[in-house]
VEXKOL-36977 format. One record per residue (C-alpha): residue number from 0; x, y, z; residue in three letters. Coordinates in steps of 0.25 Angstrom, whole numbers, plus 5000, padded with zeros to 4 digits. Example, Ala and Ser with C-alpha at 12.3 -4.5 7.8 and 13.67 -1.06 7.14 Angstrom:
BEGIN
PT | 0 | 5049 | 4982 | 5031 | ALA
PT | 1 | 5055 | 4996 | 5029 | SER
//
This chain:
BEGIN
PT | 0 | 5380 | 5441 | 5480 | MET
PT | 1 | 5381 | 5448 | 5493 | ALA
PT | 2 | 5377 | 5446 | 5507 | SER
PT | 3 | 5377 | 5452 | 5521 | THR
PT | 4 | 5380 | 5443 | 5533 | SER
PT | 5 | 5381 | 5453 | 5544 | ARG
PT | 6 | 5380 | 5468 | 5546 | ARG
PT | 7 | 5390 | 5477 | 5539 | GLY
PT | 8 | 5396 | 5465 | 5531 | TRP
PT | 9 | 5394 | 5462 | 5516 | TRP
PT | 10 | 5400 | 5451 | 5507 | ARG
PT | 11 | 5399 | 5448 | 5493 | SER
PT | 12 | 5403 | 5438 | 5483 | ARG
PT | 13 | 5403 | 5440 | 5468 | GLY
PT | 14 | 5408 | 5435 | 5455 | ARG
PT | 15 | 5410 | 5443 | 5442 | THR
PT | 16 | 5417 | 5443 | 5429 | HIS
PT | 17 | 5430 | 5450 | 5428 | VAL
PT | 18 | 5439 | 5454 | 5416 | GLY
PT | 19 | 5446 | 5465 | 5410 | ASN
PT | 20 | 5438 | 5477 | 5410 | ASP
PT | 21 | 5428 | 5473 | 5400 | GLU
PT | 22 | 5416 | 5482 | 5397 | HIS
PT | 23 | 5404 | 5474 | 5391 | ASN
PT | 24 | 5391 | 5479 | 5384 | ARG
PT | 25 | 5384 | 5467 | 5380 | PRO
PT | 26 | 5371 | 5469 | 5371 | ASP
PT | 27 | 5367 | 5454 | 5371 | VAL
PT | 28 | 5366 | 5445 | 5384 | ALA
PT | 29 | 5365 | 5430 | 5384 | TYR
PT | 30 | 5354 | 5424 | 5375 | GLY
PT | 31 | 5355 | 5437 | 5366 | GLY
PT | 32 | 5347 | 5446 | 5376 | VAL
PT | 33 | 5350 | 5460 | 5373 | PRO
PT | 34 | 5357 | 5468 | 5385 | VAL
PT | 35 | 5363 | 5481 | 5388 | THR
PT | 36 | 5373 | 5482 | 5399 | TYR
PT | 37 | 5388 | 5484 | 5402 | GLU
PT | 38 | 5397 | 5476 | 5410 | SER
PT | 39 | 5412 | 5478 | 5415 | TYR
PT | 40 | 5421 | 5466 | 5417 | ILE
PT | 41 | 5432 | 5471 | 5427 | GLN
PT | 42 | 5445 | 5465 | 5431 | PRO
PT | 43 | 5444 | 5457 | 5444 | ALA
PT | 44 | 5454 | 5467 | 5451 | GLU
PT | 45 | 5444 | 5478 | 5448 | ARG
PT | 46 | 5432 | 5471 | 5454 | ILE
PT | 47 | 5440 | 5468 | 5466 | VAL
PT | 48 | 5445 | 5483 | 5467 | GLU
PT | 49 | 5430 | 5487 | 5467 | LEU
PT | 50 | 5426 | 5477 | 5478 | VAL
PT | 51 | 5437 | 5481 | 5487 | LEU
PT | 52 | 5434 | 5496 | 5484 | ALA
PT | 53 | 5420 | 5494 | 5488 | ALA
PT | 54 | 5425 | 5490 | 5502 | GLY
PT | 55 | 5424 | 5475 | 5501 | PHE
PT | 56 | 5434 | 5465 | 5505 | THR
PT | 57 | 5436 | 5453 | 5496 | ILE
PT | 58 | 5437 | 5440 | 5503 | THR
PT | 59 | 5438 | 5431 | 5491 | ALA
PT | 60 | 5441 | 5433 | 5476 | GLN
PT | 61 | 5442 | 5423 | 5464 | LEU
PT | 62 | 5444 | 5426 | 5450 | VAL
PT | 63 | 5440 | 5415 | 5440 | GLU
PT | 64 | 5443 | 5414 | 5425 | PRO
PT | 65 | 5431 | 5417 | 5416 | GLY
PT | 66 | 5425 | 5411 | 5404 | HIS
PT | 67 | 5430 | 5423 | 5395 | LYS
PT | 68 | 5445 | 5427 | 5393 | PRO
PT | 69 | 5448 | 5439 | 5402 | GLY
PT | 70 | 5436 | 5436 | 5411 | ARG
PT | 71 | 5436 | 5430 | 5425 | SER
PT | 72 | 5426 | 5429 | 5437 | TYR
PT | 73 | 5429 | 5436 | 5450 | LEU
PT | 74 | 5423 | 5431 | 5462 | SER
PT | 75 | 5424 | 5439 | 5475 | LEU
PT | 76 | 5419 | 5438 | 5490 | PHE
PT | 77 | 5419 | 5452 | 5497 | ALA
PT | 78 | 5414 | 5457 | 5509 | GLN
PT | 79 | 5412 | 5471 | 5515 | LYS
PT | 80 | 5413 | 5473 | 5530 | ASP
//
């Protein structure tokens, strides 16, 4: 979710799965529905690097344990002036 509150200022908050460089290609989604897509589960450090490289300032960061071994949730608040 992102918002703007004044000209030239942008902030964002988000939560994503993080892990150990997994590359997934599921063929069935919840409920047995056929799907075709790829996803990449990156380490939290890599996501933070990408956000910083995009010119954002991270104002808050939280890593929480996930439900699967080797998986976590990364929550970030970031802003760009």
